[in-house]
MARKOL-552131 format. One record per residue (C-alpha): x, y, z. Coordinates in steps of 0.02 Angstrom, whole numbers, plus 50000, padded with zeros to 5 digits. Last residue first. Layout:
N
XYZ ...
REM end
This chain:
766
510985035652300 512765030852300 513555026752133 515235016052162 516385015051981 517204997351985 518664985851976 518744969352010 520014961352136 518584946252170 518594951152344 518264965952313 516894962652188 516254950752304 516204963552443 515064973952352 513974963052289 513594957052464 513684976552533 511524977652530 510424988752433 511054984452249 510934991752068 512364984051952 512454994351805 513534984051683 514684992451538 515534979951450 517404972951389 518124978151545 516634971251646 516884953551555 517284944051719 515604955051800 514344941151753 515264925151779 516174930551929 514884939151996 513964924651968 514944911452040 515204924252191 513404924152225 513164906152220 514404902852350 513284918752474 511754913052430 510644919352295 508774925352307 509214943452288 510724938752153 509434952052026 509434965952158 509224976751989 510514971451856 510604981551699 511964974351556 512464987451443 512384984351260 513994979351149 513554959851198 512114959351114 512484945550971 510824936650981 511694918951036 512794929651158 511414938251224 510214922551238 511824913151319 511814927051459 509954925951471 510044905151487 511254906751623 510184918551735 508934908651712 509934892751770 510324902751912 508724908651962 508074891051949 509504887052094 508964899552181 507034895552182 507334877852197 506974867752038 505354861051983 505074877251865 506774872451778 505764857351693 506554839051722 507614830151606 508224812351673 509924808751759 509264801551892 510144810652044 510894825451972 509104827851867 509564834951694 508824850951663 507414858051545 507124874951532 505614882251420 505884894751274 504304889351168 505454881451035 506234871251184 507804874251276 508744857351362 510354856351475 511464846251523 512394846551695 514184850551715 514444855351894 515314871151980 513584877651993 514044895851915 515314893151786 514744876851744 513064883951722 513734897251597 514554882951499 513044873351501 512054888651458 513354894751285 513374874751227 511614874351234 511244892051119 512464883051007 511544868051003 509914878050972 510254887850818 510004874550692 508484865150749 507794882950796 508204887450613 507164870550575 505844872550668 505604890250600 505694885950422 504294872850473 503444887250553 503504896650398 502914883050296 501494879650394 501054896550415 500984898450206 499984880550177 498704888650314 498864905250211 498314895550030 496964887050106 496384902950177 496594910050013 495654895949915 494204896750035 494154915750010 494194915949845 492864900249813 491704912249931 492124927749820 491594915549671 490024912049755 489664931349797 490034937249636 488824920549548 487384925349675 487604944049620 487334941449444 486094928849482 485164944149570 485344954749440 484554943049314 483104940149423 482764959949444 482024962049620 480444961949672 479144975349761 479274986949604 478904973549477 477364965549603 476694983349607 476864984449421 476164967749401 474704972249508 474344990049419 474414980849261 472994970049300 471704982849370 471994990949193 471894978049086 470074973549187 469534989649166 469934987648967 469134971548965 467534979349056 467634996448916 467734984348785 466054973848845 465074990548874 465794998948710 465244983048616 463444983748713 463165002748665 463534999148471 462304986248473 461154997848536 461395010948420 461354998648274 459774993448327 459175011948338 459835015248157 459085000248078 459614996347899 459445000347711 460404993947613 461595004947519 461605003547321 462075022147297 461355020147120 462825017446976 463745028046833 463195044646911 465055050046946 464345051747131 463495033447117 465165023947035 466255031647138 465215026647289 465275009647253 467195010647221 467475017147402 466475004047459 467354989647403 469154998947463 468454998447625 467915015547740 468565028747831 469895020547944 470595010347791 470935026647714 471715034347885 472725014747895 473215015347726 474125034347714 475135028747870 475635012947779 475995026647629 476875038147714 477955026447796 478395019847615 479055035347582 479825040747723 480875023547702 481305029547505 481715046647580 483025035647683 483735024947530 484135039947452 484965046347610 485795029547644 486495029847432 487165046447457 488075040047610 488805025547535 489535037347388 490285048847511 491085032447601 492005026647432 491965018947276 490225010647259 489754992447202 488684988847361 489634972047417 491094981847356 490974993147477 490514982847626 492354972747595 493174988647575 492754989647755 493084974647810 494994975347715 495134993647786 494634986847960 495724970547951 496954980647922 496914994448041 496904982848178 498464972148121 499324991548092 498714993248272 499594978048343 501174982848255 500915001948331 500874996948496 502394985348496 503284998048442 502575011248562 503154996948689 504984996748616 505185016248609 504545019548792 505725006948860 507105015648755 506455031648833 506765022749017 508175019948981 508685034948930 508015042349087 508865032749191 510245046249209 508765057949241 507955049849421 509675044249490 510385062949434 508865069249533 508885062149667 510545065849721 510165084449705 508645081749819 509675074749950 510955087249938 509745101549949 508825115349850 508815109349670 509165121149540 510355109249442 511745121149414 511265130249586 511415113949679 513115112049587 513755129449638 513295125849821 514155109749822 515775119949758 515695134749890 515505122950015 517115115849970 517865133449947 517145135950114 518045121850194 519805125750129 519265142850188 518985135850372 520385121950383 521605135850339 520745145950502 520855133050588 522565128950552 522895148150603 522015147450758 523105133250831 524715143950795 525985140750657 527645138850723 527965119850710 527055116750537 527825131850475 529115124050361 528755103850281 527065100450339 526335121250296 527315119650130 526605102250094 524825107550141 524955124550028 525715115549875 524345102149884 522835113949920 523595122049747 523525107249663 521665102149737 521065119249676 521815114249491 520985097249472 519275108549531 519585117849371 520205103249254 518715092549309 517575111249277 518305111449102 518005096949034 518705086948875 518155069848928 520045063248935 520825077249007 519555078949121 519635064049202 521475062749212 521485080549300 520105076449419 521025060649457 522765068249479 521895082049608 520785069749697 522815058049725 523555075449768 522415082249893 522285065049994 524105067250006 524045085450066 522645082550186 523795066550250 525415075950282 524915087350441 524365070150519 525465072450691 524945090750681 522955088150695 523495073350815 524305086150922 522825100650873 521325087750955 520195080350783 518645089750777 519135100850648 520015085650562 518375076050563 517535089750475 518695089850335 518325071150310 516765075150280 516905088250151 518305078550056 516875062150053 515615075149995 516845082449861 517165063949799 515345061749756 515075078049695 516275074749558 515705057549500 513745066749510 514495080149398 515495064949290 513775056949263 512825073249243 514065079149089 513745061849001 511925064049042 512055079448941 513015073948805 511715058848750 510665069048623 510455054948493 509195047748638 508085062948656 507915064248454 507355045448466 506095049048577 505455063448481 505535053848312 504565039948398 503305051948462 502945058048283 502985038948224 501325035248371 500695052648323 500585049148157 500045030448196 498655038048303 497905047548150 497805030448047 496955021748184 495425037448202 495275036948036 495185017548005 494005017248179 492885032448083 492585020447940 492345005748026 491095014448136 490215021747961 490055004247884 489254998648052 487995010348042 487765009147877 487574989347908 486244992248038 485325005447965 484814992247826 485334996547624 483994990047509 484554989747332 483725005147243 482115007647118 481815025547109 480285025946966 479225013747055 479675021247233 478905040447160 477385031247072 477115024247257 477045041147329 476045048247193 474465034247212 474605036147387 474415054747367 472805051947243 472165040647356 472035052947515 471235064047406 469805050047350 469625046347533 469485063847592 468225066347457 467225050747478 467365053547679 466365070147630 465015062347522 464705048647653 464305061647770 463075071747661 462275053647626 461945049647795 461745030847830 463485027947808 463895035947986 462865022048063 463795010247966 465415019047989 464895018048180 464635000448177 466294998848102 467165005148220 466424996948374 466804979848269 468554986448269 468764992448438 467954975048488 469414964548403 470694976348499 469934975248664 469934954748633 471814956148574 472164965948722 471334953248869 471934938748783 473904948648804 473424953048988 473054933549018 474914931048944 475704943849043 474804939749185 475374921149199 477264927849138 477204939549298 476604925249403 478344913949339 479204932849366 478494934949555 478954914149581 480904917949516 481104933549614 480574926049786 481654910249746 483104922749715 482694932949864 483024918549985 484724913449865 485174930949904 484944930350077 485894914550077 487484920249994 487384935650093 487624923250240 489094914350151 489944932950119 489544937750277 490354922150347 491954924650224 492224942750296 492004937850481 490584942750574 489564926650525 490884915250585 490184898550512 491034902550343 492824905350414 493564922250422 494304931150278 494904943950413 495664934150512 496454926150417 497314940150348 497704944850517 498424927550545 499444929850402 500154946850448 500714939550597 501494925250533 502474937050444 502754949650572 503334937450673 504544929950572 505164946250493 506064948150332 507104962950330 508804953850243 510404958450277 510744945050391 509454931350368 509814920050499 509934931750617 508314938450571 507684920450595 508584918550779 507884936050817 506164931450768 506204915450839 506904922851030 505594936651023 504144923451005 504914913651139 505324930051248 503704934851257 503264921651399 504274928451524 506224925851581 506774922951748 507984934151828 506424944351871 506544944752051 507114962452072 507554967951871 508674960051756 508884972451587 509974963951462 508994950451396 507174947151429 506714965751470 507744973251326 507064958551212 505384961651239 505694983051225 506494980951060 508294979751004 509064970250843 507294970050731 506624986150791 508364996550761 508565006850930 508325024150968 506355023450891 505775040750821 503975045850858 502375045650775 501845031850905 501065020650766 502015027250629 503735020850722 505095030550637 506815022850622 508325034150644 509035048150537 507595060150565 508225060750757 509945066550708 509665084650776 511575092750769 512255099350936 513955097950875 514835087651034 513155080351110 512295074550916 510405076050956 509275061550976 507455069251009 505755060751074 504395067251101 502585066451201 501595082951206 500025073951236 500375061851368 501975069151461 503545057451436 504435071051348 506205061551285 507685069551266 509385058151212 511005065751197 512515055651089 514105054851122 514935046950965 516355032850968 515055019250892 513805024751010 513995035451197 512465039651286 511915052251375 510175054051435 508985066951497 507175065551540 505425074351577 503675072551643 503495090951698 501825098351781 502595099451946 502205087952081 502255070752117 503065064851962 502265050651854 503215034751877 501725023451905 500455033851766 501655030251629 501985011651708 500175006351673 500505007151486 499945020351332 499145015851186 499995024351031 499005018150880 499355006450738 500794994450781 500204990950952 501514987451087 501084994351232 501765012051261 503005018751405 504465025051319 505835014351227 507455020251250 507105033751387 505655022851459 506955008551498 508335019351594 506955027451683 506305008951739 508085007451805 508055024051912 506485020951965 507015001352019 508445011852122 507335024952183 507975025152382 506435014652438 507765003552507 509525009852537 510475012952391 511925007052314 512455006952126 514114999852067 514535004051911 515604990651804 516544993551647 516415011451572 516005025951683 514245030451751 513565048951802 511915052051898 511005066851884 509285071251980 508465087551936 506725080052030 506625060952072 504855054652151 504515049851986 505365058051852 505665077651823 507385081551768 507855063451786 509605067751729 510635049751673 512385050551601 513685039751497 512705024551465 514105014751350 513495006751195 
REM end
């Protein structure tokens, strides 16, 4: 990748500033405060913007305010980048609220932004593949600022991540992402002691439920005691009510007129009761309970429903089989898809040929006829085999292109003008475009992407139908088993009652309902008759009113009966008042309390959640251990190559071979020349430490395969003496012809070293 041009439209102190770079070494010179670091930061901002690392939302970094233009309302820049042989135009609006990032093909003007990765947190496209290059990797490898040759602490995680991805080439596995996800899940679960966490809240909720359960248990025991007391009071009140009724009857019987009215009413009720008893005796039926009839009715309905489902399943399988038998449409669709792929490649080749310069196009004049001939033969052969008119027609079009191309190459290649050649390519391209539009119209879609998705979906349809048929068949077998069981159980019920079908069972049930109503009426009559008088009293009155015997009523004291009746009523009223008071207390306690069964159910659920959270925490810990173990294994595999690169670079810079070590945290240790002991890089002098970290950066670049990216050095050698500078320049710029280097400096030392080393460079003066 090569940075061709920077256009600082409005950035920092620059307005409409344009810088042009070339391949290889670019020596960018300017005095202090001339804006070298601003240009360096502009490059970083164009690639990544000024945002903090946040996966879910857009957070601006301190650099956003630092490089806000001092005047004007714009905050904008443009960068020209050559990547994979294609000149790209990057445009970024840094302004908050209007921030945008677009990537264009500078040659065609096509907006390519949709083809690049998309950051959902920033809601913007990303120029680099995140697993290849991000802001942290950029700052710690190819970008070196003033007094920032040393790497920061974030490099350890990024290096571990890149090494993990490097060992899983082609995979989207993310070590950091996996560890962050596990950590996030563990934090979401939390612990028993952290009340703000999910697990802590569950434990706290369980404690609350246990306290509520104890209170509810006490309330339930109290309610049981009160319920027993209420039952005894109700029994006593009922006994007093009966006693009160008997006293009232005795008072009423003291008057003959009232006695005769009661006698006649009793006699009428007795007659009706006798009629109902006669009806029951004349139509005896076996007993059929409500539950038995409901069960039989449900079995009958289930049987009808299962039989209907079986008919629908059989019909669905027939329809699916009919669709599977019609495979001609899938065959034609597959042939169309093959033609579409070939024509898409031909269309792309025509576009490339249009962009080729005239001399190169004439030199390869026979390439088009040869390719067209191969396509014509392929379409012709497939069209003959499948007897497909579209393929034969396409073969004919490509045959015409072959004749025209050969004629152009053999006779008129030298005489045709560039405009005629362009016209020929245009017409041929229009034919290809017409074929493409024919496909879109045939399948009623708007673009090629929708057409490809339609083919993928429809060509998978037969397999989906077969899977659906297997699923329906499995359900039919299960349904038949259930249907047989329902039929067997239903037939058993019919045999038990010695009937033939559901209609007879319904008739039996209806007759029994009438008998039950008769029995209910008899019990109702018995209650009414008992309220009037006893059977013995009726027999005595019957003999009296028919003239067969005297009334025989013992004379009683009416006043004494009334007093006794008043006393019984008073005791009954007192008991009823006590019952009402007790019911109020019970109702109040029930409203204040919580249902014990609900509490126990929720406690079991919360306890299950706690156990589940503990199991998940244990599983997450095991997963983290396994991932860390895998990371250590990868570090052991990659570290030797990294050490090899570093030792070679340090020998080039210092002229001395010294053993170097890098641990998993990216901490550097170097061999002491006097004691041969390993010591931390921080114990070295400033210049020696910068040399070591420079070698470390270059080694990481080689290890991670970042050699194709430009190397940006902003006053990176300020602390190097002349000898160290010469060795560092020789190491860094020695491969300047293979990669682009942007060397920012306020001094002439770097230029003099380049001249002394006889290296070619492009000067850019600020």
